[in-house]
C-alpha positions as CSV (number, residue, x, y, z in Angstrom):
1,M,56.4,45.2,-53.9
2,V,53.9,42.5,-52.9
3,L,51.3,43.4,-50.3
4,V,50.5,40.7,-47.8
5,K,47.2,40.8,-45.6
6,R,48.1,40.5,-41.9
7,S,45.9,39.0,-39.3
8,K,44.6,41.0,-36.4
9,T,46.7,41.0,-33.3
10,W,44.1,42.4,-30.9
11,A,40.7,41.2,-29.7
12,D,37.5,42.9,-30.8
13,P,35.0,42.6,-27.9
14,N,32.1,43.1,-30.3
15,S,33.2,40.5,-32.7
16,V,31.8,37.0,-32.7
17,T,33.6,34.1,-34.1
18,P,31.7,31.8,-36.5
19,A,31.9,28.9,-33.9
20,V,30.3,31.0,-31.2
21,K,27.6,32.3,-33.5
22,S,26.8,28.7,-34.5
23,D,26.6,27.6,-30.9
24,K,24.1,30.5,-30.1
25,I,21.9,29.5,-33.1
26,V,21.8,25.9,-32.0
27,E,20.9,27.0,-28.4
28,T,18.1,29.2,-29.6
29,A,16.8,26.5,-31.9
30,N,16.8,24.0,-29.0
31,S,15.0,26.5,-26.8
32,L,12.3,27.0,-29.4
33,K,11.9,23.3,-29.9
34,S,11.4,22.9,-26.1
35,E,8.7,25.6,-26.0
36,V,6.9,24.0,-29.0
37,S,7.0,20.6,-27.3
38,K,5.5,22.2,-24.2
39,L,2.7,23.7,-26.2
40,K,2.1,20.4,-27.9
41,K,1.8,18.6,-24.5
42,P,-1.8,17.4,-24.1
43,T,-4.1,19.7,-21.9
44,P,-5.4,17.9,-18.8
45,L,-9.0,16.7,-19.3
46,F,-10.3,18.9,-16.4
47,A,-8.9,22.0,-18.1
48,S,-10.2,21.3,-21.6
49,R,-13.2,22.7,-23.3
50,R,-14.6,19.3,-23.8
51,F,-14.8,19.0,-20.0
52,L,-15.7,22.5,-18.9
53,F,-18.5,23.1,-21.4
54,P,-20.5,20.0,-20.4
55,L,-19.8,20.7,-16.8
56,G,-21.3,24.2,-17.2
57,L,-24.3,22.7,-18.8
58,L,-24.7,20.2,-16.0
59,L,-24.3,22.8,-13.2
60,G,-26.8,25.1,-14.9
61,A,-29.3,22.3,-15.3
62,L,-28.9,21.3,-11.6
63,I,-29.4,24.8,-10.4
64,A,-32.5,25.2,-12.7
65,F,-34.0,21.9,-11.5
66,S,-33.3,22.7,-7.9
67,L,-35.7,25.6,-8.3
68,I,-38.4,23.6,-10.0
69,E,-41.5,22.7,-8.1
70,P,-43.1,19.3,-8.9
71,R,-46.2,21.0,-10.2
72,D,-44.0,22.8,-12.8
73,I,-43.4,19.5,-14.6
74,Q,-47.1,19.1,-15.6
75,D,-47.3,22.8,-16.4
76,L,-44.4,22.4,-18.8
77,H,-46.4,19.9,-20.8
78,A,-49.4,22.3,-21.0
79,H,-47.2,25.2,-22.0
80,L,-45.5,23.2,-24.8
81,S,-48.8,22.0,-26.1
82,L,-50.2,25.6,-26.2
83,L,-47.1,26.9,-28.0
84,L,-47.0,24.2,-30.6
85,G,-50.8,24.6,-31.1
86,E,-50.1,28.1,-32.4
87,Y,-48.2,26.6,-35.3
88,Q,-50.8,23.8,-35.8
89,L,-48.4,21.2,-34.4
90,T,-49.2,18.6,-31.9
91,L,-47.2,17.2,-29.0
92,P,-47.1,13.4,-28.8
93,G,-49.0,12.1,-25.9
94,V,-46.4,11.9,-23.2
95,D,-47.2,10.9,-19.6
96,L,-45.2,13.2,-17.4
97,S,-46.6,11.8,-14.1
98,R,-43.7,9.3,-13.9
99,V,-41.2,12.2,-14.5
100,E,-42.9,14.0,-11.6
101,A,-42.7,11.0,-9.4
102,E,-39.0,10.4,-10.1
103,W,-38.4,14.1,-9.5
104,L,-40.0,13.9,-6.1
105,R,-37.9,10.8,-5.3
106,L,-34.8,12.6,-6.4
107,R,-35.6,15.7,-4.3
108,S,-36.2,13.7,-1.2
109,N,-32.6,12.4,-1.4
110,I,-30.9,15.8,-2.0
111,P,-29.0,17.0,1.1
112,E,-30.7,19.9,2.9
113,L,-27.6,22.1,2.2
114,W,-28.2,21.9,-1.5
115,K,-31.9,22.8,-1.5
116,F,-32.9,26.3,-2.6
117,N,-36.7,25.8,-2.4
118,T,-39.3,24.2,-0.2
119,D,-38.9,20.5,0.6
120,G,-42.1,19.6,2.5
121,R,-40.6,19.7,6.0
122,E,-41.9,23.3,6.4
123,F,-45.3,21.9,7.2
124,Q,-44.2,20.2,10.4
125,V,-45.3,23.0,12.8
126,G,-48.8,22.9,11.3
127,D,-48.8,19.1,11.5
128,S,-47.9,19.2,15.2
129,M,-50.8,21.7,15.8
130,V,-53.3,19.5,13.9
131,A,-52.1,16.6,16.1
132,R,-53.3,18.6,19.1
133,G,-56.7,19.1,17.6
134,L,-56.1,22.8,16.7
135,T,-57.7,24.3,13.6
136,A,-58.3,27.7,12.0
137,H,-60.3,30.0,14.4
138,H,-59.6,33.6,13.8
139,P,-59.1,35.2,10.3
140,V,-55.5,36.2,9.7
141,V,-54.0,39.2,8.0
142,L,-50.2,39.2,7.2
143,I,-48.4,42.5,6.6
144,P,-44.9,42.3,5.1
145,G,-42.0,44.6,5.8
146,V,-39.9,47.0,3.8
147,I,-38.8,45.8,0.3
148,S,-40.6,42.5,0.8
149,T,-43.5,43.1,-1.6
150,G,-42.9,42.6,-5.3
151,L,-43.5,45.6,-7.5
152,E,-44.6,45.4,-11.1
153,S,-44.9,47.9,-13.9
154,W,-48.3,49.0,-15.2
155,S,-47.1,51.8,-17.5
156,T,-48.1,51.8,-21.1
157,D,-45.7,54.6,-21.9
158,P,-43.5,53.6,-24.9
159,D,-40.4,53.7,-22.8
160,Y,-41.8,51.2,-20.3
161,R,-44.0,48.9,-22.5
162,P,-41.2,46.3,-22.8
163,F,-41.7,45.3,-19.2
164,F,-45.5,45.8,-18.8
165,R,-46.8,43.7,-15.9
166,Q,-43.3,42.4,-15.2
167,K,-41.8,42.6,-11.8
168,L,-39.3,45.4,-11.4
169,W,-38.7,44.5,-7.8
170,G,-38.6,40.8,-6.9
171,G,-38.0,37.8,-9.1
172,F,-35.3,37.1,-11.6
173,N,-36.8,39.6,-14.0
174,M,-35.6,42.4,-11.7
175,L,-32.0,41.1,-12.0
176,S,-32.4,41.1,-15.8
177,Q,-33.7,44.7,-15.9
178,V,-31.0,46.0,-13.5
179,T,-28.3,44.3,-15.6
180,F,-29.5,45.2,-19.1
181,N,-31.9,48.1,-18.7
182,R,-30.4,49.9,-15.8
183,D,-31.3,53.5,-16.5
184,K,-34.9,52.7,-17.3
185,W,-35.1,50.7,-14.1
186,I,-33.9,53.6,-12.0
187,A,-36.3,56.0,-13.7
188,A,-39.2,53.7,-13.0
189,M,-38.4,52.9,-9.4
190,M,-37.5,56.4,-8.3
191,L,-40.4,58.4,-7.0
192,D,-40.9,62.1,-7.8
193,P,-39.0,64.0,-5.0
194,V,-41.7,66.7,-4.7
195,T,-45.0,64.7,-4.9
196,G,-43.7,61.4,-3.6
197,L,-45.7,59.7,-6.3
198,D,-44.9,58.2,-9.7
199,P,-42.7,60.2,-12.0
200,P,-44.0,61.1,-15.4
201,G,-44.5,58.1,-17.6
202,A,-43.9,55.5,-14.9
203,K,-46.5,53.5,-13.1
204,I,-45.3,51.0,-10.5
205,R,-47.8,49.1,-8.3
206,A,-47.6,46.4,-5.7
207,A,-48.1,42.8,-6.8
208,E,-51.3,41.3,-5.4
209,G,-52.1,38.1,-3.6
210,I,-50.3,35.8,-1.3
211,D,-47.5,35.3,-3.8
212,A,-46.7,39.0,-3.7
213,A,-44.5,38.5,-0.6
214,S,-44.2,34.7,-0.2
215,S,-40.8,34.7,-1.9
216,F,-38.4,37.5,-3.0
217,I,-37.0,35.4,-5.9
218,Q,-37.7,31.7,-6.7
219,G,-36.1,29.8,-3.9
220,Y,-35.6,32.7,-1.4
221,W,-38.7,32.5,0.8
222,I,-40.1,35.3,3.0
223,W,-43.7,34.5,4.1
224,S,-44.1,31.1,2.4
225,K,-43.2,29.0,5.5
226,I,-45.9,30.7,7.6
227,V,-48.4,30.4,4.8
228,E,-47.7,26.7,4.5
229,N,-48.1,26.0,8.2
230,L,-51.3,28.0,8.3
231,A,-52.7,26.0,5.4
232,V,-52.1,22.8,7.4
233,V,-54.5,24.0,10.1
234,N,-57.2,24.8,7.5
235,Y,-56.3,28.4,6.4
236,D,-56.8,29.4,2.7
237,T,-57.8,32.5,0.8
238,N,-61.2,32.6,2.5
239,N,-59.7,33.3,6.0
240,L,-56.1,34.4,5.2
241,Y,-55.1,37.6,3.5
242,L,-51.6,39.0,2.8
243,A,-51.8,42.8,2.5
244,P,-49.0,43.8,0.1
245,Y,-48.1,47.5,-0.4
246,D,-45.8,49.7,-2.3
247,W,-43.2,50.2,0.4
248,R,-41.6,53.2,-1.4
249,L,-44.6,55.4,-0.6
250,S,-45.1,57.4,2.5
251,Y,-48.0,56.0,4.6
252,Y,-50.2,59.0,3.7
253,N,-49.6,58.4,0.0
254,L,-50.4,54.7,0.4
255,E,-53.9,55.7,1.1
256,E,-54.1,58.7,-1.3
257,R,-52.8,56.8,-4.3
258,D,-53.7,53.1,-3.6
259,G,-56.4,53.2,-1.0
260,Y,-54.4,50.7,1.0
261,F,-55.8,51.3,4.4
262,S,-59.4,51.5,3.1
263,R,-59.0,48.1,1.5
264,L,-57.4,46.7,4.7
265,K,-60.3,48.0,6.7
266,T,-62.8,46.6,4.3
267,T,-61.1,43.2,4.3
268,I,-61.1,42.9,8.1
269,E,-64.8,44.1,8.3
270,G,-65.6,41.4,5.7
271,F,-64.0,38.7,7.8
272,K,-66.0,39.9,10.9
273,R,-69.3,39.9,8.9
274,R,-68.8,36.5,7.3
275,Q,-67.1,34.5,10.0
276,K,-68.3,36.4,13.1
277,R,-64.8,36.5,14.6
278,K,-62.2,39.2,15.1
279,T,-59.0,39.2,13.1
280,V,-55.4,38.4,14.1
281,I,-52.8,40.7,12.4
282,A,-49.2,39.5,12.1
283,A,-46.7,42.1,10.8
284,H,-43.0,41.9,10.1
285,S,-40.3,44.6,10.3
286,M,-41.6,47.9,8.9
287,G,-45.1,46.3,8.8
288,A,-45.2,46.9,12.5
289,T,-45.3,50.7,12.1
290,I,-47.8,50.2,9.2
291,V,-50.1,48.6,11.8
292,L,-49.7,51.3,14.3
293,Y,-50.5,53.9,11.6
294,F,-53.5,51.9,10.6
295,F,-54.9,51.8,14.1
296,K,-54.9,55.6,14.3
297,W,-56.1,56.0,10.7
298,V,-59.1,53.7,11.1
299,E,-60.2,55.5,14.3
300,S,-59.9,59.0,12.8
301,A,-63.2,60.6,11.8
302,E,-61.4,62.4,9.0
303,H,-59.9,59.2,7.5
304,G,-61.1,55.7,8.3
305,G,-64.2,56.8,10.2
306,G,-64.3,53.6,12.3
307,G,-64.5,55.4,15.6
308,P,-62.6,54.8,18.9
309,D,-64.0,51.3,19.4
310,W,-63.3,49.9,15.9
311,V,-60.0,48.1,16.9
312,E,-61.7,46.7,20.0
313,N,-64.5,45.3,17.9
314,H,-62.5,43.9,15.0
315,I,-58.9,43.0,16.1
316,E,-58.4,39.9,18.3
317,A,-54.6,40.2,18.5
318,Y,-51.6,41.9,16.9
319,I,-48.3,40.1,16.5
320,S,-45.2,42.2,15.8
321,V,-42.4,40.0,14.4
322,A,-39.1,41.8,14.5
323,G,-40.9,45.1,14.4
324,T,-38.9,48.3,13.8
325,H,-40.9,50.2,16.5
326,L,-38.2,52.8,17.3
327,G,-36.3,52.8,14.0
328,V,-33.1,51.3,12.8
329,A,-29.6,52.8,13.2
330,K,-28.6,51.5,9.8
331,A,-31.3,53.6,8.1
332,M,-29.5,56.8,9.2
333,T,-26.4,55.9,7.2
334,A,-28.5,55.2,4.1
335,F,-30.0,58.6,4.2
336,L,-26.7,60.4,4.9
337,S,-24.3,58.6,2.6
338,G,-26.2,56.1,0.6
339,E,-24.3,53.2,2.1
340,M,-26.4,50.1,1.8
341,K,-24.2,47.4,3.3
342,D,-26.8,45.4,5.2
343,T,-28.8,48.5,5.4
344,V,-32.6,48.2,6.0
345,Q,-32.1,44.6,4.9
346,V,-35.1,42.4,4.5
347,N,-33.0,40.0,2.6
348,P,-29.5,39.8,1.2
349,A,-30.8,39.5,-2.3
350,G,-32.4,43.0,-2.2
351,A,-29.3,44.5,-0.6
352,Y,-27.1,42.7,-3.1
353,V,-28.9,44.3,-6.1
354,L,-28.6,47.8,-4.7
355,E,-24.9,47.3,-3.6
356,R,-23.8,45.5,-6.8
357,F,-25.3,47.6,-9.5
358,F,-25.5,51.2,-8.2
359,S,-23.0,53.8,-7.0
360,R,-23.2,55.3,-3.5
361,A,-24.7,58.5,-5.0
362,E,-27.3,56.5,-6.9
363,R,-28.3,54.5,-3.9
364,Q,-28.5,57.7,-1.8
365,K,-30.8,59.3,-4.4
366,L,-33.0,56.2,-4.7
367,F,-33.3,55.8,-0.9
368,R,-34.2,59.5,-0.3
369,S,-37.0,59.3,-2.9
370,W,-38.6,56.3,-1.2
371,A,-40.5,58.1,1.5
372,G,-41.7,54.9,3.1
373,S,-38.2,54.0,4.2
374,A,-38.1,57.2,6.3
375,S,-40.4,55.5,8.8
376,M,-37.4,53.7,10.0
377,W,-35.6,56.9,11.1
378,I,-34.6,56.4,14.7
379,K,-37.2,57.7,17.2
380,G,-37.0,59.1,20.7
381,G,-33.6,60.8,20.2
382,D,-31.1,61.0,23.1
383,A,-33.7,59.9,25.6
384,I,-33.9,56.4,24.0
385,W,-30.6,56.0,22.2
386,G,-28.2,57.6,24.6
387,T,-26.0,60.7,25.2
388,P,-22.3,61.3,25.0
389,H,-22.1,60.1,28.6
390,G,-23.6,56.7,27.9
391,A,-26.3,54.7,26.2
392,P,-28.8,52.3,27.8
393,D,-27.3,49.3,25.9
394,D,-23.7,50.0,26.5
395,S,-21.7,47.1,27.8
396,H,-20.3,47.3,31.4
397,N,-16.7,47.5,30.1
398,C,-17.2,49.9,27.2
399,T,-14.6,52.5,26.3
400,H,-16.7,54.1,23.6
401,T,-20.4,54.7,24.1
402,H,-23.1,53.9,21.6
403,G,-24.6,57.3,22.6
404,S,-22.3,58.8,20.0
405,L,-24.2,57.5,17.0
406,F,-21.8,59.1,14.6
407,A,-18.2,59.5,15.6
408,F,-15.6,61.2,13.4
409,R,-11.9,60.4,12.9
410,V,-9.8,63.0,11.3
411,P,-7.7,61.3,8.5
412,P,-4.1,62.4,7.9
413,L,-3.4,64.6,5.0
414,P,-1.7,63.0,2.0
415,P,2.0,64.0,1.7
416,D,2.7,67.4,0.2
417,T,-1.0,68.3,0.5
418,A,-2.4,71.4,2.1
419,S,-5.9,71.5,3.5
420,T,-8.1,74.1,1.9
421,S,-10.5,74.6,4.7
422,K,-11.3,78.2,4.2
423,G,-15.1,78.6,3.6
424,V,-15.8,75.0,4.6
425,E,-18.1,74.0,7.4
426,P,-16.3,73.0,10.6
427,D,-15.7,69.4,11.7
428,P,-19.0,68.2,13.2
429,G,-17.5,66.2,16.1
430,N,-19.2,63.2,17.6
431,M,-23.0,63.3,17.4
432,T,-25.8,61.7,19.4
433,A,-29.1,60.6,17.9
434,D,-30.6,64.1,18.1
435,A,-27.5,65.8,16.7
436,A,-27.1,63.2,13.9
437,S,-30.7,63.6,12.8
438,D,-30.3,67.4,12.5
439,W,-27.0,67.0,10.7
440,I,-28.4,64.5,8.2
441,L,-31.2,67.0,7.3
442,Q,-28.6,69.7,6.8
443,H,-27.0,67.5,4.1
444,T,-30.1,66.5,2.2
445,P,-32.1,68.3,-0.4
446,S,-35.0,70.6,0.7
447,S,-37.4,68.2,-1.1
448,F,-36.3,65.4,1.3
449,Q,-36.7,67.8,4.3
450,K,-40.2,68.7,3.2
451,M,-41.1,65.1,2.8
452,I,-39.9,64.3,6.3
453,Q,-41.7,67.4,7.8
454,T,-45.1,66.6,6.1
455,N,-45.1,62.8,6.8
456,F,-43.2,61.9,9.9
457,S,-42.2,62.8,13.4
458,F,-39.4,61.2,15.5
459,G,-39.6,62.7,18.9
460,I,-40.9,61.6,22.3
461,E,-44.1,63.0,23.8
462,R,-44.7,62.7,27.6
463,D,-47.8,65.0,28.0
464,E,-50.9,62.8,27.9
465,A,-53.1,65.7,26.6
466,V,-50.7,66.2,23.7
467,L,-50.7,62.4,23.1
468,K,-54.5,62.4,22.7
469,A,-54.3,65.4,20.4
470,N,-51.8,63.6,18.2
471,A,-54.6,61.2,17.3
472,F,-55.6,64.0,14.8
473,D,-52.1,64.4,13.3
474,H,-51.1,61.7,10.8
475,R,-47.5,62.6,11.0
476,K,-47.3,61.2,14.5
477,W,-49.1,57.9,13.8
478,S,-46.0,55.8,12.9
479,N,-44.1,56.8,16.1
480,P,-45.2,54.8,19.1
481,L,-43.7,57.4,21.4
482,E,-46.0,60.2,20.1
483,V,-49.4,58.4,20.0
484,Q,-51.3,56.1,22.3
485,L,-52.4,52.5,21.6
486,P,-56.1,52.2,20.7
487,L,-58.8,51.8,23.4
488,A,-59.0,48.1,22.9
489,P,-58.7,46.4,26.3
490,S,-59.5,42.9,25.0
491,M,-56.9,43.0,22.2
492,K,-53.7,41.1,22.9
493,M,-50.3,42.2,21.7
494,Y,-47.3,40.0,21.1
495,C,-43.7,41.3,20.4
496,V,-41.7,38.4,18.9
497,Y,-38.1,39.0,17.8
498,G,-34.7,37.4,17.7
499,H,-31.6,38.1,19.7
500,G,-28.0,37.0,19.5
501,K,-26.8,38.2,16.1
502,E,-24.4,41.2,16.0
503,T,-26.2,44.3,14.7
504,E,-24.8,47.7,13.5
505,R,-25.4,50.2,16.3
506,S,-23.1,53.2,15.8
507,Y,-20.6,54.4,13.2
508,W,-17.3,56.1,12.6
509,Y,-17.5,58.5,9.7
510,V,-14.7,60.3,7.8
511,Q,-14.6,63.6,6.0
512,P,-11.7,63.8,3.6
513,P,-10.1,67.3,4.0
514,N,-10.4,68.4,0.3
515,E,-13.6,66.6,-0.9
516,Y,-16.8,68.6,-0.9
517,D,-20.4,68.0,-1.8
518,E,-21.4,69.7,-5.1
519,T,-23.5,72.3,-3.4
520,A,-23.5,74.6,-6.4
521,A,-24.9,71.8,-8.7
522,E,-27.7,71.1,-6.2
523,H,-28.6,74.8,-6.1
524,A,-28.7,74.8,-9.9
525,D,-31.2,71.9,-9.8
526,G,-33.4,73.9,-7.5
527,L,-32.3,72.1,-4.3
528,D,-31.0,73.6,-1.2
529,P,-29.1,70.9,0.8
530,L,-28.6,73.1,3.9
531,C,-32.2,74.2,4.4
532,V,-33.4,73.0,7.8
533,D,-36.7,73.4,9.5
534,P,-38.5,75.0,6.5
535,E,-41.2,77.5,7.5
536,G,-44.5,77.1,5.8
537,G,-43.2,74.2,3.8
538,E,-40.8,76.5,2.0
539,C,-37.0,76.9,2.3
540,A,-35.3,80.3,2.3
541,K,-33.8,81.2,-1.0
542,G,-30.1,82.1,-1.2
543,T,-27.1,82.0,-3.4
544,V,-24.4,79.4,-3.6
545,F,-22.0,81.7,-1.7
546,D,-24.4,82.3,1.2
547,R,-23.3,79.0,2.8
548,P,-20.1,77.2,3.4
549,L,-19.1,74.1,1.3
550,A,-20.2,70.8,3.0
551,R,-17.6,68.1,3.1
552,K,-18.5,64.7,1.8
553,S,-19.0,62.0,4.4
554,W,-19.0,58.3,4.4
555,I,-18.4,55.4,6.8
556,D,-14.7,55.1,7.6
557,A,-14.2,51.6,6.2
558,E,-10.4,51.8,6.8
559,F,-10.8,52.3,10.5
560,T,-10.6,49.2,12.6
561,D,-9.7,49.2,16.3
562,E,-10.0,46.0,18.2
563,G,-8.8,47.7,21.4
564,L,-12.0,49.8,21.8
565,R,-15.0,48.3,23.6
566,P,-17.1,47.5,21.7
567,E,-14.5,47.1,19.0
568,V,-14.7,48.9,15.7
569,R,-14.6,46.9,12.4
570,N,-14.4,48.8,9.2
571,G,-16.0,51.9,10.7
572,V,-18.9,50.1,12.3
573,T,-19.5,49.4,16.0
574,M,-21.7,46.4,16.6
575,G,-24.4,46.0,19.3
576,E,-27.2,43.7,20.1
577,G,-30.2,42.8,17.9
578,D,-31.3,40.4,15.2
579,G,-28.7,41.3,12.6
580,T,-30.7,44.2,11.2
581,V,-32.8,45.9,13.9
582,N,-31.3,47.0,17.2
583,L,-32.5,45.5,20.4
584,V,-33.4,49.0,21.7
585,S,-36.0,49.3,18.8
586,L,-37.2,45.7,19.0
587,G,-38.1,45.5,22.6
588,A,-38.0,48.8,24.6
589,M,-41.7,49.7,23.9
590,C,-42.8,46.2,24.5
591,V,-41.2,45.8,28.0
592,E,-41.5,49.4,29.2
593,G,-43.2,52.0,27.0
594,W,-46.4,50.1,26.4
595,K,-46.5,49.0,30.1
596,R,-47.2,52.7,31.0
597,P,-50.8,54.1,30.9
598,R,-49.4,57.2,29.2
599,W,-48.9,55.2,25.9
600,N,-51.3,52.3,26.7
601,P,-54.4,53.8,28.3
602,A,-56.5,50.7,27.8
603,N,-53.9,48.5,29.5
604,I,-53.7,46.1,26.5
605,S,-51.8,42.9,27.4
606,V,-48.3,43.0,25.8
607,V,-46.4,39.7,25.8
608,T,-42.7,39.7,24.8
609,V,-41.0,36.6,23.4
610,E,-37.3,36.8,22.6
611,L,-36.0,33.9,20.4
612,P,-32.3,33.1,20.7
613,H,-30.3,33.0,17.5
614,R,-29.1,29.4,17.2
615,P,-28.6,28.8,13.5
616,V,-27.3,25.5,12.0
617,M,-24.2,26.8,10.3
618,S,-24.4,24.2,7.5
619,L,-27.8,25.5,6.4
620,P,-28.0,28.6,4.2
621,R,-31.0,30.1,6.0
622,G,-30.1,28.8,9.5
623,G,-32.7,26.1,10.1
624,A,-35.5,25.9,12.5
625,N,-33.9,27.9,15.4
626,T,-32.5,30.9,13.5
627,S,-33.6,34.3,14.7
628,E,-32.1,36.5,12.0
629,H,-34.3,39.4,10.9
630,V,-35.8,37.7,7.8
631,D,-35.0,34.1,8.4
632,I,-37.0,34.2,11.7
633,L,-40.2,34.0,9.5
634,G,-39.2,30.4,8.8
635,S,-38.3,29.5,12.4
636,T,-40.2,27.0,14.5
637,G,-40.7,29.5,17.3
638,V,-42.4,32.2,15.2
639,N,-44.6,29.7,13.3
640,E,-45.8,28.2,16.5
641,I,-46.7,31.5,18.1
642,I,-48.7,32.7,15.0
643,I,-50.6,29.4,14.7
644,K,-51.3,29.3,18.5
645,V,-52.8,32.8,18.4
646,A,-54.7,32.2,15.2
647,T,-56.2,28.9,16.4
648,G,-57.4,30.4,19.7
649,V,-54.7,29.3,22.2
650,G,-52.7,32.5,22.3
651,H,-52.9,32.3,26.2
652,E,-50.2,29.6,25.9
653,V,-47.7,32.2,24.7
654,K,-45.8,33.7,27.7
655,D,-43.0,36.2,28.2
656,S,-39.6,34.8,27.5
657,F,-36.3,36.7,27.6
658,V,-32.7,36.0,26.6
659,S,-31.4,39.5,26.6
660,D,-31.1,42.4,29.1
661,I,-33.7,44.5,27.4
662,R,-35.6,45.1,30.6
663,A,-32.5,46.5,32.3
664,Y,-31.8,48.6,29.2
665,A,-35.3,50.0,29.0
666,A,-35.2,51.0,32.7
667,K,-32.2,53.3,31.9
668,M,-34.1,55.2,29.2
669,R,-35.6,58.6,30.0
670,W,-39.3,57.9,29.7
671,D,-40.2,60.7,32.1
672,S,-39.2,64.3,31.8
673,D,-37.7,64.4,35.3
674,Q,-35.3,61.5,34.6
């Protein structure tokens, strides 16, 4: 029997006929060819390396040259000659004067918006004063604000030798160290929490000379505009002195370690002896409280030894520019939670470094070790800053008062999460200035509390006998509400500040239900974060279990409510000021406190000038009419006032107001029966 193979009579769904298989292969091949052709398509010129690499070089060169001063071109020739001379090589004779001339011509044609450095127009205020026949009359001392002065390392310890005499604060070298040598930078910049002085091995000192605070980094000026205009009216290093200081130190330690106030006294006495004229002092920001402290220090028999008439005999006028007289609300958030967004900001560059490179905990630790910054703690408490029922600077249609400096919003629990609140401190509720101050101390190490207790005081004193007695207590000297102005009836005072830029005034905080401070770890380190009002400089000892766990707290950045008045944006309620310092702090003492014999027994003349904030939006620093906290130092208004007072026509400066500061100050409780 012959077997015959029969074909299939059913269809196999998994089977593929040769024709179909062939079609799929062709389709795949065509798809691959299409992808290959796309890859082979020429890259656009603007996206190619041949374009991007030269473009990067060009932009880098433009930025570098935008920061070059004309004098740097000649210096370049000298530096190259010196370098080549070390290898017995010579640089061909090249005349760089034409390069300098061409560079000046090029700079004159660069649009203002592109300029990062000085351009020559900063001298215009001085030129206008010279045209009036004004010239240098009184010697001038300039005192910078917090984090304005450059700090450099003098340590020869092996760990710190790589940056000996280099700036660790200010300049591009700071950015390099923070980026590539971060841990050593922190170790050097942080002060010893117990002594408030240098930690072992480190030695940081303030840079010296006018350049110490003229610019923060190349191209970002601070005092340089004022110095330039003073130079036009014949000021130089013989009659102009910039008094830099290590702003990290407490005021007491400034004298103990660096002899700062002794040198300042000697300088002013030298001006009087050589030039037979009294000195004009101009101070910015925290420098204003430095001056108040100096006035009491120099009068004290136990310290400066100048006697009660020293200020009258040596100081012609005192100009406070954006002075932090009654503290800064922002400073409180820095001490509590280490949040540095625009906090105690002299310049965005300094704030950027702290924000960009350090965690909240690291910023908190740094800030608490810098005792000098505690001078910006708000002063006067509820009497000045308001109560739960209202604050002096509340708007007429407000629905939430600034008197609640810290307000708390209870966040919802995550799904399927139970709160473990047993043994945890209760929700603090909304807090006024007094309550917030106490609460912050409860959440800081005992070393920080001792530093505050031994260096500062933040209350208000209404008893004139006690005010006189406070002249012997250095802790009171930086608080204008607890000391009297010097007995200097011929001295003139000028309060000059900006108004019109939104300023942080009060805050909404959040305490996540199940996140706690590491209290046990702090106890293990010998710190007691809940020790308040230590007796005899010591805190009561206890175990970890003696106290409840403290919840972590930070600004509630997720909370925005435009329906509230004033509205809340990212946990911050804005008020009036110069963008950094609140109007309450800038002007209340000037228009009310120092008008009262209680705080101004010699009836010193106090003139207040408010400058409206009217920046040119196309200019990075705002132009001639900006009144932002730092940029105001380059404004026409401030430069004119300083030069008028220095050249002997200070009587031309009159009161000028653009805010309601006088009405706000009238609502404050200056008297005990209010």
